[in-house]
C-alpha positions as CSV (number, residue, x, y, z in Angstrom):
1,Q,264.9,-17.4,-26.7
2,E,268.6,-17.0,-27.4
3,P,270.0,-20.2,-29.2
4,D,272.8,-22.1,-27.4
5,G,275.7,-23.8,-28.9
6,T,273.9,-27.1,-29.1
7,C,271.0,-25.9,-31.4
8,A,272.8,-23.2,-33.5
9,A,274.2,-24.8,-36.7
10,A,277.9,-25.1,-37.2
11,L,277.8,-26.9,-40.5
12,E,280.0,-27.1,-43.5
13,D,279.5,-24.9,-46.5
14,S,279.1,-26.2,-50.0
15,A,281.9,-24.2,-51.5
16,A,283.7,-27.5,-52.2
17,L,280.6,-28.7,-54.1
18,L,280.7,-25.3,-56.2
19,Q,284.4,-25.9,-56.9
20,V,283.7,-29.4,-58.3
21,A,281.0,-28.1,-60.5
22,R,283.1,-25.3,-62.0
23,R,286.1,-27.4,-62.7
24,S,287.2,-27.2,-66.3
25,G,287.0,-30.3,-68.4
26,E,290.3,-29.4,-70.0
27,A,292.1,-29.7,-66.7
28,R,290.6,-33.1,-66.0
29,R,291.8,-34.8,-69.4
30,P,295.0,-35.2,-71.1
31,A,295.8,-32.7,-74.0
32,A,295.7,-35.4,-76.6
33,A,292.4,-36.9,-75.4
34,K,289.9,-34.9,-77.1
35,G,290.3,-36.5,-80.7
36,G,292.7,-39.2,-80.0
37,R,295.0,-40.9,-82.3
38,C,295.1,-44.5,-83.7
39,E,298.6,-46.0,-84.3
40,L,296.7,-48.5,-86.6
41,E,293.0,-48.0,-87.2
42,A,291.7,-51.3,-88.7
43,A,287.9,-50.5,-88.4
44,R,285.5,-47.7,-87.9
45,A,282.2,-47.3,-86.2
46,W,279.7,-44.5,-86.1
47,L,277.0,-43.5,-83.6
48,M,274.1,-42.1,-85.5
49,P,271.2,-39.7,-84.2
50,R,268.9,-42.6,-83.6
51,G,271.6,-44.2,-81.5
52,L,272.2,-41.0,-79.6
53,S,268.5,-40.7,-79.0
54,R,268.6,-44.2,-77.4
55,L,271.7,-43.2,-75.4
56,S,269.8,-40.2,-73.9
57,I,267.2,-42.5,-72.3
58,S,269.9,-43.6,-69.8
59,V,270.5,-40.0,-68.5
60,V,267.5,-39.8,-66.2
61,P,268.0,-43.0,-64.3
62,L,271.8,-42.1,-64.0
63,M,270.7,-38.6,-62.4
64,Q,268.3,-40.4,-60.2
65,A,271.0,-42.6,-58.8
66,A,273.5,-39.8,-58.5
67,L,271.1,-37.5,-56.6
68,W,270.0,-40.3,-54.3
69,D,273.6,-41.5,-53.7
70,K,274.9,-38.3,-52.4
71,P,272.7,-36.0,-50.2
72,M,273.0,-32.2,-50.5
73,P,275.4,-30.7,-48.1
74,D,274.0,-29.1,-45.0
75,V,273.3,-25.4,-45.0
76,S,273.3,-22.9,-42.2
77,G,273.1,-19.1,-41.8
78,K,271.4,-16.3,-40.0
79,A,268.2,-14.4,-40.7
80,F,266.3,-11.8,-38.9
81,G,268.4,-12.5,-35.9
82,S,267.8,-16.2,-35.8
83,D,270.2,-19.0,-36.7
84,Y,268.9,-21.6,-39.2
85,A,270.3,-24.9,-40.4
86,F,269.0,-27.3,-43.1
87,R,270.1,-31.0,-42.8
88,N,269.5,-34.5,-44.2
89,M,268.5,-33.1,-47.6
90,R,267.7,-35.6,-50.4
91,V,266.4,-35.2,-53.9
92,E,263.6,-37.6,-54.7
93,K,261.2,-38.3,-57.6
94,F,263.6,-36.8,-60.3
95,G,262.2,-36.6,-63.8
96,S,263.1,-34.7,-66.9
97,L,262.9,-34.5,-70.7
98,V,266.3,-35.0,-72.4
99,D,267.5,-33.8,-75.6
100,M,271.0,-34.7,-76.9
101,R,272.7,-33.5,-80.1
102,F,276.0,-33.8,-81.8
103,E,278.2,-30.7,-81.6
104,K,280.9,-30.9,-84.4
105,G,284.4,-31.1,-83.1
106,E,283.3,-31.1,-79.4
107,G,280.9,-33.9,-78.3
108,F,277.3,-34.1,-77.3
109,S,275.2,-31.1,-76.1
110,M,272.7,-32.1,-73.6
111,L,269.6,-30.4,-72.3
112,L,267.4,-31.6,-69.4
113,N,264.3,-29.4,-69.3
114,K,260.9,-29.6,-67.4
115,I,262.7,-31.0,-64.4
116,T,260.5,-32.4,-61.8
117,A,261.8,-33.3,-58.2
118,V,261.0,-33.1,-54.4
119,I,263.7,-32.0,-52.0
120,Q,263.0,-33.5,-48.5
121,L,264.8,-31.9,-45.5
122,E,265.0,-31.2,-41.9
123,Y,265.4,-27.7,-40.4
124,E,266.3,-26.1,-37.2
125,I,265.6,-22.4,-36.3
126,D,267.0,-21.4,-32.9
127,C,265.8,-24.4,-30.9
128,D,262.8,-25.1,-33.0
129,S,262.8,-27.9,-35.6
130,G,260.6,-29.3,-38.4
131,N,260.5,-30.8,-41.8
132,A,260.0,-29.4,-45.3
133,S,259.3,-30.7,-48.8
134,V,260.3,-28.5,-51.7
135,E,258.8,-29.1,-55.2
136,L,260.6,-27.7,-58.2
137,N,259.0,-25.4,-60.7
138,A,259.2,-27.8,-63.7
139,T,258.6,-25.1,-66.5
140,Q,261.5,-22.9,-65.1
141,S,263.9,-25.7,-64.0
142,S,266.6,-27.0,-66.5
143,L,270.2,-28.3,-66.8
144,S,272.4,-28.0,-69.7
145,G,276.0,-29.2,-70.5
146,L,278.5,-30.7,-72.8
147,L,279.6,-34.3,-72.9
148,V,283.0,-34.8,-74.4
149,P,284.4,-38.1,-75.4
150,G,288.1,-38.6,-74.9
151,F,290.7,-40.8,-73.5
152,D,292.6,-41.0,-69.9
153,A,296.3,-41.3,-69.6
154,R,296.1,-45.1,-70.1
155,G,294.3,-44.6,-73.4
156,K,290.9,-45.9,-72.1
157,P,287.9,-44.0,-73.3
158,R,286.3,-41.6,-70.9
159,L,283.5,-39.0,-70.9
160,A,283.9,-35.5,-69.4
161,A,281.1,-33.2,-68.4
162,E,281.8,-29.6,-69.1
163,Q,280.0,-26.3,-69.4
164,L,277.4,-27.4,-67.0
165,H,274.7,-24.8,-66.1
166,S,271.6,-25.3,-64.2
167,E,268.5,-23.2,-63.4
168,I,266.7,-24.7,-60.4
169,V,263.6,-22.8,-59.4
170,F,261.5,-23.7,-56.4
171,G,257.8,-24.1,-56.6
172,Q,255.6,-25.0,-53.8
173,I,257.2,-25.5,-50.2
174,N,255.4,-27.4,-47.6
175,V,256.7,-26.6,-44.0
176,T,255.7,-28.2,-40.8
177,G,257.1,-26.5,-37.7
178,D,256.8,-26.1,-34.1
179,V,255.8,-22.4,-34.2
180,R,254.1,-20.6,-36.9
181,R,256.8,-17.9,-37.0
182,T,259.4,-20.6,-37.3
183,A,257.7,-22.2,-40.3
184,A,257.3,-18.9,-42.1
185,L,260.9,-18.1,-41.4
186,A,261.9,-21.6,-42.7
187,E,260.1,-21.1,-46.0
188,W,261.8,-17.6,-46.6
189,A,265.3,-19.1,-45.7
190,I,264.7,-22.1,-48.0
191,R,263.9,-19.8,-51.0
192,S,266.7,-17.3,-50.4
193,A,269.6,-19.6,-49.2
194,L,268.8,-23.1,-50.4
195,E,267.7,-22.4,-54.1
196,P,271.3,-21.3,-55.3
197,K,272.8,-24.3,-53.5
198,A,270.3,-26.6,-55.3
199,S,271.6,-25.5,-58.7
200,Q,275.1,-26.3,-57.5
201,H,274.0,-29.6,-56.3
202,F,272.4,-30.5,-59.6
203,N,275.6,-29.6,-61.5
204,H,277.5,-31.8,-59.1
205,A,275.1,-34.7,-59.7
206,M,275.4,-34.4,-63.5
207,T,279.3,-34.6,-63.1
208,M,279.0,-37.6,-61.0
209,A,276.5,-39.4,-63.3
210,V,278.9,-38.8,-66.3
211,E,282.4,-38.9,-64.9
212,G,281.6,-41.4,-62.2
213,M,278.8,-43.9,-63.2
214,M,279.2,-43.7,-67.1
215,N,283.0,-43.9,-66.8
216,V,282.8,-46.9,-64.4
217,V,280.8,-48.6,-67.1
218,L,283.5,-47.9,-69.7
219,E,286.3,-48.8,-67.3
220,K,284.7,-52.3,-66.7
221,M,283.7,-52.9,-70.4
222,S,285.8,-55.6,-72.2
223,W,286.9,-54.5,-75.6
224,E,288.3,-57.9,-76.4
225,L,286.1,-60.3,-78.5
226,P,287.3,-64.0,-78.0
227,L,287.5,-65.6,-81.5
228,P,285.7,-69.0,-82.1
229,L,287.2,-72.5,-81.9
230,A,289.7,-72.1,-84.8
231,A,291.7,-69.6,-82.8
232,P,291.9,-70.7,-79.0
233,G,293.4,-68.0,-76.8
234,F,293.0,-65.2,-79.4
235,A,290.8,-62.2,-79.0
236,L,290.1,-59.2,-81.2
237,S,290.8,-56.0,-79.7
238,M,287.9,-53.5,-80.5
239,R,289.1,-50.8,-78.1
240,P,288.4,-47.3,-79.4
241,C,291.4,-45.1,-80.2
242,S,290.0,-42.0,-81.7
243,F,286.8,-39.9,-81.7
244,D,285.6,-37.7,-84.4
245,V,282.3,-35.7,-83.8
246,G,280.5,-34.5,-86.9
247,D,277.2,-32.6,-87.2
248,E,275.3,-35.8,-87.3
249,Y,277.5,-38.5,-86.0
250,L,280.3,-39.7,-83.7
251,G,283.1,-41.5,-85.5
252,V,285.0,-44.0,-83.5
253,G,288.4,-45.4,-84.7
254,V,288.9,-49.1,-83.7
255,R,292.3,-50.7,-83.4
256,G,291.0,-54.2,-84.6
257,L,294.1,-56.1,-83.7
258,L,294.6,-59.5,-82.4
259,V,295.9,-60.2,-79.0
260,H,296.7,-63.5,-77.4
261,Q,295.8,-64.3,-73.8
262,G,298.7,-66.5,-73.4
263,G,301.2,-63.9,-74.2
264,K,302.1,-64.8,-77.7
265,V,302.8,-62.0,-80.0
266,P,301.1,-62.5,-83.5
267,A,302.7,-60.9,-86.5
268,N,300.6,-58.5,-88.5
269,L,300.2,-58.4,-92.3
270,P,303.1,-56.8,-94.1
271,T,300.6,-54.4,-95.7
272,A,299.0,-51.6,-94.0
273,P,295.1,-51.3,-93.6
274,P,293.3,-49.3,-96.1
275,A,292.2,-45.7,-95.5
276,L,288.7,-45.8,-93.9
277,P,286.0,-43.3,-94.8
278,T,285.7,-40.5,-92.1
279,K,281.9,-40.1,-92.7
280,P,279.2,-42.9,-92.4
281,P,277.6,-44.3,-95.6
282,K,274.2,-42.6,-96.4
283,A,272.2,-45.7,-95.5
284,A,273.6,-45.5,-91.9
285,F,271.4,-42.4,-91.2
286,Q,268.3,-44.8,-91.0
287,K,270.3,-46.9,-88.2
288,M,271.5,-46.3,-84.7
289,F,275.0,-47.7,-85.5
290,A,277.2,-48.3,-88.6
291,L,280.4,-50.4,-88.8
292,E,283.1,-50.3,-91.5
293,I,285.2,-53.6,-91.4
294,P,287.6,-53.9,-94.3
295,Q,288.7,-57.3,-95.6
296,W,292.2,-56.4,-94.3
297,L,291.0,-56.8,-90.7
298,I,289.7,-60.4,-91.4
299,N,292.8,-61.3,-93.3
300,N,295.2,-59.8,-90.8
301,A,293.4,-61.9,-88.1
302,L,293.9,-65.0,-90.1
303,W,297.6,-64.1,-90.7
304,D,298.1,-63.4,-87.0
305,I,296.8,-66.8,-86.1
306,Q,298.7,-68.6,-88.8
307,S,301.9,-66.9,-87.5
308,V,301.5,-68.5,-84.2
309,G,300.3,-71.9,-85.3
310,P,298.2,-73.5,-88.0
311,I,294.5,-72.7,-88.1
312,E,292.4,-75.8,-87.3
313,F,288.7,-76.6,-87.3
314,T,287.3,-79.7,-85.8
315,I,283.8,-81.0,-86.4
316,D,282.3,-83.9,-84.5
317,G,278.9,-85.3,-83.7
318,T,278.2,-82.9,-80.9
319,M,278.3,-79.9,-83.3
320,V,275.5,-81.1,-85.6
321,P,271.9,-81.2,-84.7
322,Y,270.5,-84.4,-83.3
323,D,267.9,-84.8,-86.0
324,T,270.3,-84.2,-89.0
325,P,269.7,-86.5,-92.0
326,V,273.4,-87.3,-92.2
327,P,274.7,-88.0,-88.7
328,M,278.4,-87.9,-88.0
329,N,279.0,-91.8,-88.0
330,T,280.5,-94.4,-90.0
331,R,277.2,-95.9,-91.4
332,A,275.9,-92.5,-92.7
333,L,279.2,-91.4,-94.1
334,A,280.3,-94.6,-95.7
335,S,279.4,-93.7,-99.3
336,A,281.4,-90.5,-99.1
337,F,284.9,-92.3,-99.0
338,E,286.7,-95.0,-100.7
339,P,286.3,-97.8,-100.2
340,P,282.7,-97.3,-99.0
341,S,282.2,-100.9,-98.0
342,A,284.9,-100.6,-95.3
343,W,282.8,-98.4,-93.1
344,R,279.5,-100.1,-93.8
345,R,280.9,-103.3,-92.2
346,I,281.6,-101.4,-88.8
347,K,278.9,-102.5,-86.4
348,P,277.8,-100.8,-84.3
349,A,278.2,-97.5,-86.2
350,Q,281.0,-95.4,-84.8
351,E,281.3,-91.6,-84.4
352,V,283.5,-89.7,-86.9
353,T,285.5,-86.6,-86.4
354,F,286.8,-84.3,-89.2
355,T,289.8,-82.0,-88.6
356,V,290.8,-79.4,-91.2
357,R,294.2,-77.6,-90.9
358,S,295.7,-74.8,-92.8
359,V,299.1,-75.4,-94.5
360,E,302.0,-73.2,-95.5
361,T,300.1,-69.9,-95.9
362,A,297.2,-68.3,-94.0
363,P,293.7,-68.4,-95.5
364,S,292.4,-65.3,-96.9
365,V,289.1,-63.8,-97.7
366,E,287.8,-61.4,-100.5
367,L,284.7,-59.4,-99.7
368,K,282.4,-58.9,-102.9
369,P,278.9,-57.4,-103.1
370,G,276.6,-59.9,-101.6
371,R,279.2,-62.6,-100.9
372,M,282.6,-63.5,-99.5
373,E,285.2,-65.8,-101.1
374,W,287.4,-67.9,-99.0
375,R,290.8,-69.1,-100.1
376,A,292.8,-71.6,-98.2
377,Q,295.3,-74.3,-98.6
378,S,294.3,-76.9,-96.2
379,R,294.5,-80.6,-95.3
380,G,291.6,-82.6,-94.0
381,D,291.7,-85.7,-91.7
382,Q,288.9,-87.9,-90.4
383,E,289.1,-90.2,-87.2
384,R,286.8,-92.7,-85.8
């Protein structure tokens, strides 16, 4: 039977997919992005091996989502005088072991081995059609690559997937067809034509999982931490501004500057922040993360707030437990002030509010082993 134009496949090739998988990471990110530079680095954080191990857990579900979100491109060709086409191809039941490690000066190496998955597809050969399911050979299928942290042109943190290489080997193929000859030819074509395309597709899925899904999370993440009641409208910017990858850690430089949501511009301390260590402390290797916060960052935040307006704390009855032995009312607090009898005579007892305001200079702290000392020139008022 000669195929006519309606059943012969005229389908797009996956050359565009291959082009995506082979793109260089250097071409996708700005030249200064690999390490980054902080105009002012007020704090430093480290991702440790245990933290990287926890991060690797997210790779498999991201790959599952990427493979399901975008089907494999249709494939068509000619074999033994017959035209074939594979359509509606989806990867299901993806699973893998994941190993991630730090690569000094580069990023995170990533190896997905013992990959399991099933590719479901429809095929047409001449005018016969059928379905097939392809199981991967788990012992021979793997995917490796390098995840490189950096920044986009706006200075926002990004990840790039580079040096991707996959070895996808087909195992058992189950074919149901209209004719036995058609089914046998479909299995041959799947192994010879579709197996190389599958490797390209897995590369593309990893690029999509990293540069699409992971970067969407980074894009939407808020790096500004609102400060408590004493500083309404202020937030501490914890946006990363540099990356440094060592043998056993990822160092992250943090701006640590105060921003005001109302547009006010706070004035930083006249002194520069101290130089921070590039390597994490030894105790950090038992943890997932480590963070170095110098007292300069705290004092700079206090200075910034004071430059806009006095620092103020207010304490009222709603801020203490309902069963406190000393409630915030005139009867309970009468003995704490002179003359005590004045408040004792108030019936019924009235709620008391205390307000503490900084005066003249900003408060400051000094960090010492096991404790923190607070110094502040303040004024206290009480109201009822």
